[in-house]
C-alpha positions in Angstrom: 2.2 7.9 -11.3 3.5 8.0 -8.1 7.1 8.9 -7.3 8.5 5.5 -6.3 7.1 4.4 -9.8 8.6 7.1 -11.6 12.1 6.2 -9.9 11.7 2.5 -10.4 11.0 3.0 -14.1 13.7 5.6 -15.1 16.1 2.8 -13.5 14.8 0.1 -15.5 14.9 2.3 -18.6 18.5 2.8 -17.6 19.5 -0.3 -17.2 17.6 -1.3 -20.7 19.9 1.0 -22.7 22.7 -0.5 -21.2 21.8 -4.2 -21.5 20.2 -4.7 -24.8 22.5 -6.5 -26.9 24.2 -8.2 -24.3 22.3 -11.8 -25.1 21.8 -13.8 -27.8 17.9 -13.8 -28.5 16.6 -17.1 -27.4 14.5 -19.5 -29.8 11.0 -20.5 -28.8 11.9 -23.8 -27.8 14.7 -22.7 -25.7 12.0 -20.7 -24.0 9.8 -23.7 -23.2 12.1 -26.0 -21.9 13.6 -23.0 -19.7 10.4 -22.6 -18.4 10.0 -26.3 -18.0 12.4 -26.5 -15.6 11.6 -23.3 -13.9 7.9 -25.1 -13.3 10.0 -28.2 -12.1 12.2 -26.7 -9.5 9.1 -24.5 -8.0 6.2 -25.5 -9.6 3.7 -23.2 -7.0 5.5 -20.2 -6.5 4.2 -17.5 -4.2 4.8 -13.8 -3.4 7.1 -13.6 -0.8 5.3 -10.5 0.7 3.3 -11.5 3.8 -0.6 -10.7 3.8 -3.6 -11.7 5.4 -5.9 -10.6 3.2 -6.3 -9.2 -0.8 -6.4 -5.7 0.9 -3.1 -5.6 2.7 -1.6 -7.4 0.0 -2.1 -4.7 -1.9 -0.9 -2.3 0.4 2.3 -4.0 0.7 2.6 -4.2 -2.7 2.2 -0.5 -3.0 5.0 -0.3 -0.5 7.6 -2.5 -2.1 7.9 -0.3 -4.6 12.3 0.3 -4.5 11.9 -1.4 -1.0 12.8 -5.2 -0.7 10.1 -7.7 0.4 12.1 -8.5 3.8 11.7 -5.0 4.8 8.3 -4.5 3.9 7.1 -7.9 5.8 8.9 -6.4 9.1 7.2 -2.9 9.0 3.7 -4.7 7.8 4.0 -7.6 10.5 3.0 -5.6 13.5 0.6 -3.1 11.3 -1.8 -5.8 9.7 -1.9 -7.6 12.9 -4.4 -4.7 14.1 -5.1 -2.5 10.4 -6.3 -5.1 8.3 -8.9 -3.3 6.4 -9.9 -0.1 4.7 -11.7 1.5 7.4 -9.2 0.7 9.7 -6.4 2.4 7.6 -8.6 5.3 7.3 -9.2 5.5 11.2 -5.3 5.1 11.8 -4.5 8.0 9.5 -1.2 9.0 7.4 0.6 9.8 10.5 0.2 6.9 12.4 0.6 4.8 9.2 4.2 6.7 9.3 5.1 5.2 12.7 5.1 1.5 10.9 6.6 2.5 7.5 9.1 4.7 8.3 12.1 2.1 7.7 10.5 1.8 4.2 11.9 3.9 1.8 9.8 7.0 0.2 7.6 6.3 3.4 6.2 9.5 3.3 4.7 9.2 -0.1 3.8 5.7 0.5 1.8 6.9 3.5 -0.3 9.5 1.6 -1.0 6.9 -1.0 -2.2 4.0 1.3 -4.6 6.6 3.1 -6.5 7.7 -0.1 -6.2 4.5 -1.8 -8.1 3.1 1.5 -10.4 6.0 1.2 -11.1 5.5 -2.6 -11.8 2.0 -2.2 -14.6 2.7 0.5 -16.0 5.6 -1.5 -16.1 3.9 -4.7 -16.0 0.1 -4.1 -17.4 -0.5 -0.8 -14.5 -1.5 0.6 -13.5 -4.0 -1.4 -10.8 -3.9 -3.6 -11.7 -3.9 -7.5 -10.3 -6.9 -9.7 -10.1 -4.7 -13.2 -6.8 -3.2 -14.0 -8.5 -0.1 -15.1 -9.7 0.5 -11.4 -6.8 -0.8 -9.6 -4.6 1.6 -11.8 -6.8 4.5 -10.5 -6.1 4.1 -6.9 -3.4 6.6 -5.7 -0.1 4.7 -5.6 -0.9 1.7 -8.1 0.3 1.4 -11.4 0.8 -1.2 -13.6 2.9 -3.2 -12.4 1.0 -3.1 -9.0 -2.2 -3.9 -10.4 -0.7 -6.9 -12.5 0.9 -8.3 -9.5 -2.3 -8.3 -7.3 -4.6 -9.4 -9.9 -2.0 -12.2 -10.4 -1.8 -13.3 -6.8 -5.3 -12.8 -6.2 -7.4 -13.8 -8.8 -5.1 -16.3 -10.6 -4.5 -14.2 -13.6 -1.6 -15.0 -16.0 -0.4 -11.6 -15.8 3.0 -10.4 -16.5 4.4 -7.9 -13.6 8.0 -6.3 -14.4 10.1 -4.8 -12.0 13.5 -4.7 -11.8 14.4 -8.2 -11.6 12.3 -9.6 -14.2 13.6 -6.7 -16.4 17.0 -7.7 -15.7 16.6 -11.1 -16.3 14.7 -11.0 -19.8 16.8 -9.4 -21.4 20.2 -10.6 -19.9 18.5 -13.8 -20.7 17.6 -13.2 -24.1 14.2 -13.5 -23.6 13.7 -10.5 -25.4 15.3 -7.1 -25.9 13.5 -3.9 -24.3 14.0 -0.7 -23.5 10.9 0.0 -21.0 9.0 -2.0 -18.4 6.2 -1.9 -20.9 8.1 -3.3 -23.8 9.4 -6.3 -21.6 5.7 -6.8 -20.3 4.2 -7.4 -24.2 7.6 -9.1 -25.2 7.0 -11.7 -22.4 3.0 -12.1 -23.2 4.0 -13.0 -26.7 6.9 -15.0 -26.1 6.5 -17.2 -23.1 3.9 -20.1 -23.8 0.5 -20.0 -22.3 1.1 -23.2 -20.0 3.4 -21.3 -17.8 2.2 -17.7 -18.3 0.6 -18.1 -14.5 3.5 -18.3 -12.6 6.1 -16.5 -15.2 6.7 -13.4 -13.2 7.5 -15.1 -10.0 10.0 -17.7 -11.5 11.7 -14.5 -13.1 11.7 -12.2 -9.9 12.3 -15.2 -7.9 15.6 -16.1 -10.4 16.8 -12.8 -10.1 16.8 -12.3 -6.4 18.6 -15.4 -5.4 20.6 -16.3 -8.7 20.7 -14.2 -11.5 21.5 -11.2 -9.2 22.1 -7.8 -10.3 26.0 -7.4 -9.9 27.1 -10.7 -10.7 24.9 -13.7 -11.8 25.3 -17.1 -10.3 25.6 -18.8 -13.6 27.5 -21.6 -11.9 24.5 -22.7 -10.1 21.6 -21.4 -12.6 19.1 -23.9 -14.0 19.3 -22.7 -17.3 22.5 -21.8 -17.8 22.8 -23.9 -21.4 20.1 -22.1 -22.6 20.5 -18.6 -21.3 21.8 -16.2 -24.0 23.7 -14.1 -21.7 27.1 -13.7 -23.2 29.4 -13.1 -19.9 28.4 -15.6 -17.7 30.3 -16.3 -14.5 32.7 -19.2 -14.3 32.4 -19.2 -10.1 
């Protein structure tokens, strides 16, 4: 597990201890209605990471650990304009990559991982990104969340990728009451209706990013506030 993933998981575990029991558990019919509303408001959500191809998207997801999509896009727009394949990334090299991504947190370890995973793609997969979770997670810098995001965005698989937004929103709303990212993922896989699973993690990410914010959720403009089990809803 890379440093960024370790830090992210540690942060979520601390949040989990603080957030358990702050919400009334949502009933099955409430969960179904909540996701129906998310779907009505945004039928086809997509990642906010900009990438010209599946390989570049994998790199962008790796870089996004403990960083905002906005900051990653600013760094990768000029990078991907010329470096859009494992071959070109290996040729660029670790020091060359750092010149593009030094504005992103943990850029030293991330540059090392991106070059290593690019070389591994060339050595073991003919330069293509593998499709199985096991093969993806065997790549340097690629953990469970990164693999789930890539498989969902590229392959359309109904995976649940638990980042800090998904972790917070799921516990806060009462979708689950879990202290670890894996616990949240497994709980959501059981509770979210199958017809909503493909886009579920995107809806939760976007909800957490723009409405159900970490420090102060904007409950008055929340589309699911009457269904949500959060006990301390904001009034304004």
